[in-house]
N, C-alpha and C positions, 0 to 999 in steps of 0.2 A: 724353530718350530717347537711345539710342545711335546713332540714324540707321543702323540695320541692317535690311535686308529681312527680313520675318518668316520666309520660307523659309530664309534663311541662319541666322537665330537658332535655328530648330527643328533644322536640320541639325547645328549645333554641339552642341546638347544631346544629340542622339541619338548622335553619334560619341563624345562624352565618356562617356556612360553605357555604350556598347558597350565602350569601352576599360577602364573601371573594373571591369567584370565578368570581365576576363581574370585568371586566378589570379596571385597575387603571385610565383609561381615563374618567371614569364616576365619576365626582366630580364637586363641586362648591366651591367657596371661601366665607368665612365669615371673612372679614378682612384679616389677614395673615394665617388663619387656613384653611387648605385643608379639606373639608368635603366630605368624601366618604360614601356610604350607610352603610358599616360595622361600621364606627365610630359613626354614629347616633345611630345604634343599640346598640353599646357598652355603650354609654352614658345612654340610656334608661334602659338597662339591669343592669348597675351599680346602678341606683336608686332603682331597684327591689332587686338585690342580696346583696348589701352591708349591709343593715339593718339585713338581715337574717344571713350573715356571722358573723357580730358583735354579734348578739344575740344567735345564735345556734351553730356555728361551733367552735369546739375545735381544735386549730391549732396544727399540728404535727411539729416536729423539722424541717423537710424539708420545710414546708410551712412558718415557721418563717424565715428561710433563704431567701425564695423568697420575703417575705415582707420587710426584711432588705435590700435586693438588690434594691427594688423599692424606699424605703425611702432614701437610700444612693444616688441613682441617682438624686432624688429631691434635696438633699443638694449640690451635685457636679454641677448640672446644674445651680443652683442659684449662687454658688460661681463663676462659669465661665461666666455666662451670665446675672446675676442679675435677675430682674423680668421676663425678656424674657425667662429664663430657666424654669419657672413654666409651661408654655405651653408644652414644650417638655417632661417634667417629667409626666404631666398628661396624655399625649398621650401614653407614655411608660407604665404607670400604667394601663390604660385601656386595652392596647393590650396584656400585659403580665399577670398582676394580675387578672383583671376581666375576660380576655379570658381563663385563667387557671381555674377559678372557674365556668365558663360556662361548661367546661369539667367535673369538679367535680359534677356538677348538674346532670350528667348522672346517678349518684347514684349507680355505681357498678353493673348495670343490664346488664348481658351478652346478653340478647335478644335485648336490646336497642343498644348495641354496634354493634351487627350483623346488625340491620336495618340501623344504621348510615353508616357502611361499604358498604352496598348495595348502598346507595345514592352516596357515594364517588366513588365507582367503576363505577356506571352508568355515572357520570360526566366525568370521565377519559375515558370511552368507547366512549362517544359522541365526545370527543376531538381527537380521533384517526384520522379521515380523515383530520382535520385541522392540526394536527401535521405532518402527512405525506406530505401534500401539502406544508406546510411551509418549511419542510426539503428539498424539491426539488427546490423551487424558492425563499425562504427567505422572502416572502411577509407575513407580520403579519396581516392577514385579520381580526381577531377578535378585535385586538387593533384599526385597521383602522376604522372598522364599529362603534365601541363604540365612537371613537373620532369624527367621522362625525355626529353622532346623537347629541352629547353634545357639539360640537364645541370646543374641547380641543386639545392641542398639542399631537402629536404622532410620534413615530419613526416607519416609514414604513418598513425600513430594518435596521437590527442591524449592517450591514457592512461586508466587506470582512474578517475581523478578526474573524467573527463568522462562517466561512466556514471551516469545519474540517472533514477530512477523507471522502471527497466526498459529504458531506451533509451540508446544512445550519442548524445551531443549532436551533431547534424549541423551542418556549416558550409558544405557544397557549395563554391562558388567563393570564399567569404569566408575570412579567416584565422582567424576565431574564431566559434563558434556565436552568441554574443550579437549580433554585427554582422549576421549573417544575419537574425535575428529583428527587430532594431531597424529596419533598412532596409525590411523588408517591412511592418511595422506602421505606420511613419511615413507611408506614402502611403494608408493605408486611408480616412481621411476624404475625401481628394481623389477616390478611386475611387468611393466611395458617392455623392458629390455629382454627379460627372460622368456616371455610368452609371445611377443610380437604384438603389433598394434591392434589387430582385429580380435584375437583371442583374449588379450589382456582386457579390452573393453568389456567383453562378455563376463569374464571371471571376476572382474573388479566391482560387481554390483554392490557387494557389501561395503566396500570402501567408499563408494560414492553416496550410498545411503547414510553412512556414518557422517560424512561431510555435510550433507544436507539437513538431516534430522537433528544434528547437534547445534545447528544454526550459530556457528561461531566464525568470526572473521579469520582466525588464525589458519584454519584449514584451507579457506579460499585463497588467502595470501600465499600460503605454501604452494598450492597448485599453480597460482599465477607465476611464481618464481620459477617453478619447474618448467612450465610451458615456455617462458621467456628464454631460459637458458638452453632448452632443447631447440627452440626455433633459431636462436643465435648460432648454435652448432650447425644447423642445416644451412644457414645463410653464409657460414664461413667459407663454403665452397666458391661463392661468387664475391664475397667481401671478406678477404683474409683477416683484416684487422677489426672485425666486428666486435670482439670482446674488449679490445682497447677503446673502441668508440663508446661502447656501453659504459665502461668505467669512467671515461672522461665526461660523458653526458651526465652521469649520476653525480659526479663531483661538482660539476658546474651548476647543475640544478640545485644541489644542496646549498652551495655558496650563494647563488642568486636568490633563493627563497629566504635564506638567512638575512641577507642584506636588504631586500626590497619588499618583504612581507612582514606585517606586524604580528603574524601568527607563527612564523617559522616553519621549517620543513616537517617537523614532527606533527604539529597541529594540523597542517595542511593534509598530511597523509591520513590522520585520524578522520578528518572531515570527509574525504573522498573515498576512502577504502573501507572503513569500519562499517559493520552491519549495525552497530550500536555506538554512536559517537560518545554517548554519556559514559559508558563503561570504559571506552578507550581513553577518554579524558581523565577518568579516575586513575588509570594506569600511568598516564603522563604525570599526574600529581604525585603519585607514589615515588617516581624518580626525583621529583623536585624536593620533596620533604626528606626521603630516606638518604639523599645525597649528603645531607648535613651529618647524619650519624656515621656514614662511611668515612667522611672527611675527618671526623673527630676520633675515629677508631680505625685508622688506615691499615694497620698490620694484622690485627686479629678479629676485627669486626665486633659485633655485640652479641654473638651467639643467638640464643633463643629469647633474649630479653626484648621487651617492647621497644619499638622504634618511635621516633618523634613524629607526631602528626596531629592535626586538629581532632577534637573529640568526635566529630561526625564521620571521620574516615574509618573504613574497615581495617582490621589488623593484617589482612592478607597482603602478600606481595606477589603480584602477577607477572614476575619476570625472573627467569632462571638465572640470568646474568646479574641482575641487581641483587637478588636474594643471596647469591654466592658471595658478593662483595660485602653485603650487609652483615651476614652471619660470620664470615671467615676472613674478611679483609681483602685488600687489593691483591696481595700475592696469590691468594687462592683463585681469584678471577683471572689473573694473568696466566697462571699455570693451566687452568682449564681452557682458557682462550687459546693458549699456545697449542694444546692438544688438538683442538678442532682445526685451527689454521694449518698446523704442520701436517695433519692427516689429509686435509683438503688439498694442500699443495702437492703432497706425495701422489695422490690420485691424479691430479692435473698433470704432473710431470710424466707419470707413467702412461697416461693417455696420449700425451704428445709424442713419447718415444715409441709406443707400440701401435698407435692408432686403433687401439682396442676400446670400443665404445663403452664397454663394461666399466672402465675406470672413470670415464666421464659421467656415467650414471651414478657411481659412488660419490663423485664430486657434487653432483646436483643434490644427492641425498643429504650430505653433510651441510651444504650451503643452506638449503631450505629449512632444515631442522635448526641450525644455528640462528637463522633470521627469526624464526618463530619464537625462539627462546627469549627474545627481547620483550615479548608481550605474553609469554606463557611460562608458568613455573612447572617444570617437569616433576611434579610430585607423584607419589603413589605409583601406579602401574606405568605411567609414561616414562619415568626415569629408568625403570627396569628395561622397558622395551627399547628406548632410545639407545642405551649403552650396549644392549645386546646387538642391535643393528649396527652400531658403530664397530663393534668387534668383528662381526661377520664381514663387513666391508673391508676392514683392515687386514683380515686374514688373507685376502688376496694379495695385499702388499707383501706380506711375509712370504707367500708362495712365489711371488715374482720379484723377490728382493734384488736379484742381480740386475734387473733392468729399471728399477724404480728410482 
């Protein structure tokens, strides 16, 4: 444990979340460093937490993997960008490692988690009218107001390409609609466990509005995964091997579609699941072209340099996993993947040993976020929020270490 009072840990989580929902247009420059309120908080919190982590915290295997990921990114950024890479690696360390341990500071307190979710739900509820208005006219009012106060650049409209199924894709305080959706759907399993089915449906209005008005496939896919896993858990009472069946069916389906379809499993999934097959196909092509750069730079990646692609392709990479390998090499992706897999397995095993549905809920949370990361890059606020949630979930493993 971090030897932190539970109220202090809860306060750190609330302040961090409050700062991360401030629009990105609120910032100032210190040299080449973009200073936003949440970054100042992370620096100060690191000075407070790191001595406690070093002195009191006993690292679990999944946390060692996360630390290795951060250290490898430091090496790879220095290899690719020399001294300039230190700045990028420190920012990554603050946003991922320190952000994760802010979540750990919650201390595995269910009541604190409930109060935190109340705050998150209240924020998403407040965003409802802004999301609906933005979905109708495309005007990003919260970003515009923030930019006008701090005299910073802003995208007033995201453009015609963000008009989908009769709606302008809303982003509210987030820099991109997909982040608005992913952050909302990521906590749905926790909300339904903590508040119960009926009450959770009522208080989750802001989360569902985010999923709908952002008009992004990722949120719906995450929700579908969560429903499938929860339904499988319910069916386990009558079909004890249901999860093995799902695993085998998934593997067989993948092999079958690979052998007998000229499109393959990924393209089939794009065709039948995506709200916009064109953008999903563009993501597929990113994997095809960027894979060559990863293969040619397997250990340290290419950093922030341009990746190989046709002139007509956009420079963005819309996959957290792919971007990790592209920028920092295979070891970084393996370490980050190990963190997610080992954390998920620890929650699964604890659920099996204790029959406490809370740990199965954490497993669902990890699984749905990890799956979304194949088609979503967790940049900006999403990265902050995801690793804060990961830390909160894993804080319950620390508390129940003896049985996990």
